[in-house]
Every structure is written in structure tokens, then in C-alpha cells.
N, C-alpha and C positions, 0 to 999 in steps of 0.2 A: 503493499499500499504506499502511495506517495501523496505528500499534502503540499498544497499551494496556499500561501498567505497574502491577502490582499488588505491594504487601508483604502477604503472607498468613502465617497462623499454621499449625503443626501440620505442616509439611514435614520429614519426618525420614528418609526412605529413597527407595530408587529405586521402591518399590511406591507411594509417594506421588506421585512424578513420573509414573508411568504412569497413575495414577488420575486426575490434574489433566489430563493429556494427552488421554486417552481421553474423559473427560467433556467438555472443551471443545471438542475436536474435533466433536463433535455439532451445536454451534452453527452456524447460518448465517453465511457470511463468513469464518470462521477458516481459515487457512491454515497457521498455524506457531504452535507453543507451545514457549516455553523456559522450563525450571524450574531454578533455582539453589537446591539443597538448603540450602547453608550460609547463605544469606542470606534465604531464603524468598521471593525474588523471583520473580514469575511475569510474562513479556512475551508478549503474544498479538499476532500479525499477521494482517492480513487486510484486507478490503475491507467498508465500512460496518459496523464492529464497534458494538455497543451495549454501553456500559461497564456499565450497570446490569443487563442480562442476564448479562454475565460475571461481574460480583459477585455476583449471586445464585446462579449456577451454583458458584461456587467456595465460597460458603457451603453450598449444598446438598450438596456433595461433602465437606465437613468442614473446609475451609480458608477461614475467614472473613478479611477484611482485618485487619491487625494495627492 
């Protein structure tokens, strides 16, 4: 299992958490997504994760890296 950590903007509520989790779960290899509202930290775990793809998806969802 591999993990990627991101510091993102605009995470303000549980709806944001759900939006991030649902959006990233669509990507290949993703098995777990943890989002911390207070810090804006997103940790993605899985196999053969593509950091660029994850970064692009987060930005597309409205949560660009800080």
C-alpha cells in the first residue's frame, strides 16, 4: 500500500469531505481517502497511485493544493 499526502484549499465542511472522497474514489488504485477539515490535509492510500492524476482531480473538484 502506498500513500500520497496533499495540503488543499477550500475544505470547510462535511460536504467538502464527501465531495473529495467520492471524487477521488473514482480513480484507479485508490482504496482509502482521509480528509482533515481543520488542516485541509488529504491522505490517499492505494496501489500504483498517480500523484499528478490525484492533484488534477482535487483541483477539478475545487480543492487545489495550497
